PATI-285024 format. One record per residue (C-alpha): x, y, z; residue number from 1. Coordinates in steps of 0.001 Angstrom, whole numbers, always signed. Layout:
<rs>
<r x="X" y="Y" z="Z" kolgu="NUM"/>
...
</rs>
This chain:
<rs>
<r x="-66137" y="-85361" z="+38052" kolgu="1"/>
<r x="-69514" y="-87028" z="+38476" kolgu="2"/>
<r x="-70005" y="-85017" z="+41655" kolgu="3"/>
<r x="-69218" y="-81770" z="+39844" kolgu="4"/>
<r x="-71619" y="-82561" z="+37006" kolgu="5"/>
<r x="-74453" y="-83509" z="+39399" kolgu="6"/>
<r x="-73790" y="-80429" z="+41549" kolgu="7"/>
<r x="-73914" y="-78145" z="+38501" kolgu="8"/>
<r x="-77143" y="-79753" z="+37312" kolgu="9"/>
<r x="-78730" y="-79464" z="+40770" kolgu="10"/>
<r x="-77731" y="-75791" z="+41106" kolgu="11"/>
<r x="-79157" y="-74902" z="+37692" kolgu="12"/>
<r x="-82219" y="-77163" z="+37800" kolgu="13"/>
<r x="-84714" y="-74287" z="+37936" kolgu="14"/>
<r x="-83041" y="-72413" z="+35048" kolgu="15"/>
<r x="-82705" y="-75657" z="+33116" kolgu="16"/>
<r x="-86387" y="-76531" z="+33180" kolgu="17"/>
<r x="-87479" y="-72937" z="+32653" kolgu="18"/>
<r x="-85452" y="-72897" z="+29460" kolgu="19"/>
<r x="-86584" y="-76365" z="+28313" kolgu="20"/>
<r x="-90274" y="-75660" z="+28936" kolgu="21"/>
<r x="-90540" y="-72035" z="+27840" kolgu="22"/>
<r x="-88150" y="-71751" z="+24896" kolgu="23"/>
<r x="-89339" y="-72681" z="+21432" kolgu="24"/>
<r x="-88237" y="-75914" z="+19830" kolgu="25"/>
<r x="-85514" y="-75403" z="+17254" kolgu="26"/>
<r x="-82303" y="-76935" z="+15986" kolgu="27"/>
<r x="-80381" y="-74842" z="+18507" kolgu="28"/>
<r x="-82482" y="-76192" z="+21346" kolgu="29"/>
<r x="-81783" y="-79711" z="+20102" kolgu="30"/>
<r x="-78073" y="-78859" z="+20041" kolgu="31"/>
<r x="-78403" y="-77594" z="+23623" kolgu="32"/>
<r x="-80016" y="-80828" z="+24845" kolgu="33"/>
<r x="-77388" y="-83029" z="+23197" kolgu="34"/>
<r x="-74531" y="-80866" z="+24494" kolgu="35"/>
<r x="-76008" y="-80748" z="+27979" kolgu="36"/>
<r x="-76586" y="-84462" z="+28479" kolgu="37"/>
<r x="-73873" y="-86120" z="+26381" kolgu="38"/>
<r x="-71267" y="-85735" z="+29165" kolgu="39"/>
<r x="-73449" y="-87951" z="+31376" kolgu="40"/>
<r x="-72812" y="-90813" z="+28911" kolgu="41"/>
<r x="-69094" y="-90047" z="+29015" kolgu="42"/>
<r x="-69066" y="-90092" z="+32823" kolgu="43"/>
<r x="-71058" y="-93344" z="+32928" kolgu="44"/>
<r x="-68623" y="-94998" z="+30510" kolgu="45"/>
<r x="-65725" y="-93678" z="+32560" kolgu="46"/>
<r x="-67162" y="-95072" z="+35780" kolgu="47"/>
<r x="-67725" y="-98446" z="+34129" kolgu="48"/>
<r x="-64116" y="-98420" z="+32921" kolgu="49"/>
<r x="-62952" y="-97923" z="+36493" kolgu="50"/>
<r x="-64868" y="-100910" z="+37873" kolgu="51"/>
<r x="-64331" y="-103355" z="+35004" kolgu="52"/>
<r x="-61740" y="-106030" z="+35714" kolgu="53"/>
<r x="-58591" y="-105601" z="+33658" kolgu="54"/>
<r x="-57714" y="-109285" z="+33247" kolgu="55"/>
<r x="-56922" y="-110831" z="+29866" kolgu="56"/>
<r x="-60523" y="-111940" z="+29324" kolgu="57"/>
<r x="-61775" y="-108355" z="+29529" kolgu="58"/>
<r x="-59028" y="-106704" z="+27478" kolgu="59"/>
<r x="-61328" y="-106507" z="+24449" kolgu="60"/>
<r x="-64100" y="-104980" z="+26581" kolgu="61"/>
<r x="-61629" y="-102445" z="+27967" kolgu="62"/>
<r x="-60612" y="-101500" z="+24430" kolgu="63"/>
<r x="-64258" y="-101052" z="+23359" kolgu="64"/>
<r x="-65059" y="-98971" z="+26441" kolgu="65"/>
<r x="-61966" y="-96831" z="+25899" kolgu="66"/>
<r x="-63048" y="-96169" z="+22305" kolgu="67"/>
<r x="-66566" y="-95259" z="+23467" kolgu="68"/>
<r x="-65092" y="-92902" z="+26055" kolgu="69"/>
<r x="-62864" y="-91247" z="+23443" kolgu="70"/>
<r x="-65621" y="-91056" z="+20822" kolgu="71"/>
<r x="-68235" y="-89576" z="+23163" kolgu="72"/>
<r x="-65682" y="-87082" z="+24464" kolgu="73"/>
<r x="-64778" y="-85881" z="+20971" kolgu="74"/>
<r x="-68485" y="-85674" z="+20034" kolgu="75"/>
<r x="-69226" y="-83616" z="+23157" kolgu="76"/>
<r x="-66462" y="-81150" z="+22307" kolgu="77"/>
<r x="-67795" y="-80905" z="+18741" kolgu="78"/>
<r x="-71286" y="-79960" z="+19945" kolgu="79"/>
<r x="-69884" y="-77457" z="+22463" kolgu="80"/>
<r x="-67774" y="-75806" z="+19772" kolgu="81"/>
<r x="-70764" y="-75623" z="+17401" kolgu="82"/>
<r x="-72415" y="-73054" z="+19695" kolgu="83"/>
<r x="-69467" y="-70726" z="+19365" kolgu="84"/>
<r x="-68934" y="-71307" z="+15666" kolgu="85"/>
<r x="-72520" y="-70112" z="+15203" kolgu="86"/>
<r x="-71955" y="-67157" z="+17542" kolgu="87"/>
<r x="-68835" y="-66123" z="+15651" kolgu="88"/>
<r x="-70764" y="-66488" z="+12387" kolgu="89"/>
<r x="-73472" y="-64170" z="+13720" kolgu="90"/>
<r x="-70948" y="-61646" z="+15068" kolgu="91"/>
<r x="-69588" y="-61373" z="+11523" kolgu="92"/>
<r x="-73066" y="-60590" z="+10108" kolgu="93"/>
<r x="-73612" y="-64151" z="+8892" kolgu="94"/>
<r x="-70672" y="-64112" z="+6499" kolgu="95"/>
<r x="-71040" y="-67373" z="+4574" kolgu="96"/>
<r x="-67431" y="-67396" z="+3399" kolgu="97"/>
<r x="-66247" y="-67165" z="+6993" kolgu="98"/>
<r x="-68702" y="-69903" z="+8026" kolgu="99"/>
<r x="-67436" y="-72176" z="+5243" kolgu="100"/>
<r x="-63833" y="-71526" z="+6303" kolgu="101"/>
<r x="-64593" y="-72243" z="+9981" kolgu="102"/>
<r x="-66545" y="-75428" z="+9227" kolgu="103"/>
<r x="-63998" y="-76805" z="+6761" kolgu="104"/>
<r x="-61171" y="-76174" z="+9224" kolgu="105"/>
<r x="-63179" y="-77618" z="+12102" kolgu="106"/>
<r x="-64180" y="-80794" z="+10261" kolgu="107"/>
<r x="-60648" y="-81381" z="+9008" kolgu="108"/>
<r x="-59466" y="-81157" z="+12632" kolgu="109"/>
<r x="-62272" y="-83525" z="+13681" kolgu="110"/>
<r x="-61232" y="-86155" z="+11139" kolgu="111"/>
<r x="-57624" y="-85899" z="+12265" kolgu="112"/>
<r x="-58619" y="-86097" z="+15955" kolgu="113"/>
<r x="-60865" y="-89138" z="+15486" kolgu="114"/>
<r x="-58158" y="-90920" z="+13502" kolgu="115"/>
<r x="-55518" y="-90264" z="+16142" kolgu="116"/>
<r x="-57851" y="-91091" z="+19053" kolgu="117"/>
<r x="-58787" y="-94500" z="+17675" kolgu="118"/>
<r x="-55423" y="-95417" z="+16168" kolgu="119"/>
<r x="-53670" y="-94849" z="+19483" kolgu="120"/>
<r x="-56121" y="-97135" z="+21336" kolgu="121"/>
<r x="-55701" y="-100155" z="+19041" kolgu="122"/>
<r x="-52731" y="-101862" z="+20746" kolgu="123"/>
<r x="-53054" y="-100756" z="+24379" kolgu="124"/>
<r x="-51877" y="-102700" z="+27399" kolgu="125"/>
<r x="-54044" y="-102566" z="+30509" kolgu="126"/>
<r x="-52803" y="-102817" z="+34060" kolgu="127"/>
<r x="-53583" y="-101671" z="+37601" kolgu="128"/>
<r x="-53246" y="-97922" z="+37844" kolgu="129"/>
<r x="-50463" y="-96434" z="+39925" kolgu="130"/>
<r x="-52939" y="-93802" z="+41126" kolgu="131"/>
<r x="-54456" y="-95053" z="+44381" kolgu="132"/>
<r x="-54344" y="-98665" z="+43147" kolgu="133"/>
<r x="-57192" y="-98282" z="+40644" kolgu="134"/>
<r x="-57991" y="-101793" z="+39390" kolgu="135"/>
<r x="-60217" y="-100912" z="+36433" kolgu="136"/>
<r x="-59382" y="-100576" z="+32753" kolgu="137"/>
<r x="-56255" y="-98489" z="+33079" kolgu="138"/>
<r x="-54324" y="-98037" z="+29836" kolgu="139"/>
<r x="-50668" y="-98370" z="+30768" kolgu="140"/>
<r x="-49373" y="-97867" z="+27230" kolgu="141"/>
<r x="-49985" y="-94657" z="+25397" kolgu="142"/>
<r x="-48715" y="-92639" z="+22449" kolgu="143"/>
<r x="-47144" y="-89220" z="+22179" kolgu="144"/>
<r x="-49611" y="-88546" z="+19329" kolgu="145"/>
<r x="-52428" y="-88064" z="+21831" kolgu="146"/>
<r x="-51377" y="-84433" z="+22249" kolgu="147"/>
<r x="-52167" y="-83648" z="+18584" kolgu="148"/>
<r x="-56007" y="-83372" z="+18935" kolgu="149"/>
<r x="-55555" y="-80896" z="+21790" kolgu="150"/>
<r x="-53027" y="-78932" z="+19757" kolgu="151"/>
<r x="-55490" y="-78727" z="+16859" kolgu="152"/>
<r x="-58324" y="-77721" z="+19200" kolgu="153"/>
<r x="-56210" y="-75002" z="+20832" kolgu="154"/>
<r x="-55268" y="-73596" z="+17404" kolgu="155"/>
<r x="-58920" y="-73569" z="+16333" kolgu="156"/>
<r x="-60093" y="-71896" z="+19544" kolgu="157"/>
<r x="-57292" y="-69331" z="+19322" kolgu="158"/>
<r x="-58435" y="-68532" z="+15785" kolgu="159"/>
<r x="-62058" y="-68051" z="+16878" kolgu="160"/>
<r x="-60898" y="-65893" z="+19764" kolgu="161"/>
<r x="-59005" y="-63632" z="+17356" kolgu="162"/>
<r x="-62078" y="-63361" z="+15106" kolgu="163"/>
<r x="-64210" y="-62391" z="+18110" kolgu="164"/>
<r x="-61686" y="-59805" z="+19310" kolgu="165"/>
<r x="-61409" y="-58254" z="+15846" kolgu="166"/>
<r x="-65183" y="-57961" z="+15592" kolgu="167"/>
<r x="-65464" y="-56583" z="+19127" kolgu="168"/>
<r x="-62873" y="-53880" z="+18407" kolgu="169"/>
<r x="-64671" y="-52943" z="+15187" kolgu="170"/>
<r x="-68158" y="-52706" z="+16715" kolgu="171"/>
<r x="-67642" y="-51923" z="+20401" kolgu="172"/>
<r x="-68459" y="-48196" z="+20191" kolgu="173"/>
<r x="-71137" y="-48339" z="+17501" kolgu="174"/>
<r x="-72969" y="-51277" z="+19136" kolgu="175"/>
<r x="-73071" y="-50911" z="+22932" kolgu="176"/>
<r x="-76117" y="-53201" z="+23389" kolgu="177"/>
<r x="-76034" y="-55515" z="+26380" kolgu="178"/>
<r x="-76651" y="-58571" z="+24210" kolgu="179"/>
<r x="-73588" y="-57805" z="+22084" kolgu="180"/>
<r x="-71394" y="-57223" z="+25151" kolgu="181"/>
<r x="-72501" y="-60483" z="+26790" kolgu="182"/>
<r x="-71994" y="-62383" z="+23560" kolgu="183"/>
<r x="-68418" y="-61156" z="+23200" kolgu="184"/>
<r x="-67592" y="-61798" z="+26883" kolgu="185"/>
<r x="-68987" y="-65333" z="+26674" kolgu="186"/>
<r x="-66951" y="-66097" z="+23574" kolgu="187"/>
<r x="-63692" y="-64775" z="+25000" kolgu="188"/>
<r x="-64142" y="-66569" z="+28342" kolgu="189"/>
<r x="-65043" y="-69884" z="+26664" kolgu="190"/>
<r x="-62116" y="-69745" z="+24231" kolgu="191"/>
<r x="-59695" y="-68810" z="+27014" kolgu="192"/>
<r x="-60811" y="-71724" z="+29200" kolgu="193"/>
<r x="-60710" y="-74137" z="+26268" kolgu="194"/>
<r x="-57244" y="-72962" z="+25211" kolgu="195"/>
<r x="-55824" y="-73295" z="+28750" kolgu="196"/>
<r x="-57333" y="-76771" z="+29192" kolgu="197"/>
<r x="-55919" y="-77856" z="+25832" kolgu="198"/>
<r x="-52464" y="-76602" z="+26809" kolgu="199"/>
<r x="-52633" y="-78546" z="+30079" kolgu="200"/>
<r x="-53731" y="-81674" z="+28225" kolgu="201"/>
<r x="-50817" y="-81305" z="+25814" kolgu="202"/>
<r x="-48334" y="-81193" z="+28694" kolgu="203"/>
<r x="-49947" y="-84070" z="+30611" kolgu="204"/>
<r x="-50076" y="-86290" z="+27504" kolgu="205"/>
<r x="-46371" y="-85647" z="+26868" kolgu="206"/>
<r x="-45001" y="-85638" z="+30408" kolgu="207"/>
<r x="-47324" y="-87576" z="+32747" kolgu="208"/>
<r x="-48877" y="-91013" z="+32960" kolgu="209"/>
<r x="-51921" y="-91794" z="+30847" kolgu="210"/>
<r x="-54220" y="-91907" z="+33893" kolgu="211"/>
<r x="-53565" y="-88235" z="+34659" kolgu="212"/>
<r x="-54080" y="-87306" z="+31028" kolgu="213"/>
<r x="-57431" y="-89100" z="+30685" kolgu="214"/>
<r x="-58767" y="-87531" z="+33891" kolgu="215"/>
<r x="-57931" y="-84038" z="+32669" kolgu="216"/>
<r x="-59354" y="-84867" z="+29230" kolgu="217"/>
<r x="-62710" y="-85935" z="+30684" kolgu="218"/>
<r x="-62701" y="-82866" z="+32946" kolgu="219"/>
<r x="-62134" y="-80573" z="+29959" kolgu="220"/>
<r x="-64981" y="-82195" z="+28013" kolgu="221"/>
<r x="-67359" y="-81773" z="+30944" kolgu="222"/>
<r x="-66365" y="-78150" z="+31689" kolgu="223"/>
<r x="-66687" y="-77076" z="+28044" kolgu="224"/>
<r x="-70181" y="-78591" z="+27872" kolgu="225"/>
<r x="-71195" y="-76881" z="+31136" kolgu="226"/>
<r x="-69870" y="-73518" z="+29944" kolgu="227"/>
<r x="-71532" y="-73785" z="+26515" kolgu="228"/>
<r x="-74958" y="-74662" z="+27923" kolgu="229"/>
<r x="-74823" y="-72199" z="+30831" kolgu="230"/>
<r x="-73841" y="-69370" z="+28491" kolgu="231"/>
<r x="-76603" y="-70316" z="+26079" kolgu="232"/>
<r x="-79202" y="-70209" z="+28862" kolgu="233"/>
<r x="-77849" y="-66860" z="+30060" kolgu="234"/>
<r x="-78065" y="-65402" z="+26568" kolgu="235"/>
<r x="-81639" y="-66707" z="+26226" kolgu="236"/>
<r x="-82598" y="-65107" z="+29554" kolgu="237"/>
<r x="-81147" y="-61728" z="+28545" kolgu="238"/>
<r x="-82964" y="-61839" z="+25207" kolgu="239"/>
<r x="-86164" y="-62896" z="+26963" kolgu="240"/>
<r x="-86013" y="-60018" z="+29452" kolgu="241"/>
<r x="-85229" y="-57581" z="+26661" kolgu="242"/>
<r x="-88429" y="-58566" z="+24844" kolgu="243"/>
<r x="-90516" y="-58755" z="+28018" kolgu="244"/>
<r x="-90543" y="-61187" z="+30913" kolgu="245"/>
<r x="-93731" y="-62825" z="+29750" kolgu="246"/>
<r x="-92729" y="-63454" z="+26167" kolgu="247"/>
<r x="-91762" y="-66899" z="+25009" kolgu="248"/>
<r x="-89022" y="-65682" z="+22706" kolgu="249"/>
<r x="-86776" y="-67807" z="+20551" kolgu="250"/>
<r x="-83096" y="-67950" z="+21429" kolgu="251"/>
<r x="-81529" y="-65349" z="+19155" kolgu="252"/>
<r x="-79045" y="-67639" z="+17428" kolgu="253"/>
<r x="-80796" y="-67490" z="+14081" kolgu="254"/>
<r x="-81914" y="-63845" z="+14427" kolgu="255"/>
<r x="-78917" y="-62453" z="+16253" kolgu="256"/>
<r x="-77754" y="-60523" z="+13220" kolgu="257"/>
<r x="-79781" y="-57686" z="+14745" kolgu="258"/>
<r x="-77141" y="-57557" z="+17478" kolgu="259"/>
<r x="-74672" y="-56130" z="+14988" kolgu="260"/>
<r x="-77108" y="-53850" z="+13203" kolgu="261"/>
<r x="-78695" y="-52337" z="+16334" kolgu="262"/>
<r x="-77085" y="-49141" z="+17484" kolgu="263"/>
</rs>
């Protein structure tokens, strides 16, 4: 996973720094930076978990590291989802009632996910992993409740996908702008990937050993962050070219209501 993250960063280094240096500072840019680099903390914690001795003296350290890994992972997913909550809000002409409904549902799912993630890591037993003899902090005991956060996330993403599809069907003919089309395609692709990953995590948490589940969980967190930030950069580039290649335009997250009104 570290290799994939480094490879993605190396391949997009030019686009990354072009965006960071030429886009205006805003809350959305801050959200981008946090979403982009938070997975590196998750991967570092995960690597440290794999090399930390799992003897009785380090059981407390393993528990703390496991909680950090879970907490950073949940936070990364939250920031990734925020991009698409805002995009859905803009697609619906900045409907405040819809935004309030999405945020209240999202935060209720967050509270439930954090509670389950930390409750299930309180009494773990650590042992040597059966996968290739990994000797780090491998949690041999787990709980069937670990599938619940992924179930909640899949329901939420399915709901946002339906909202995007409804809006796309309503506006597809009256708003054929490239920005609108890209926005809808990004949303659908992100929600589809997130939903499929969540389904796989549900099955692995119920049917397979914890080691397989945690690897897929970390992979999902990393992929969602990569997709969210890559799509944001792509949208910024399209908006920038639309307004002229030399213009230092602001990413249209706060002004994207024009996407729906432009015909």
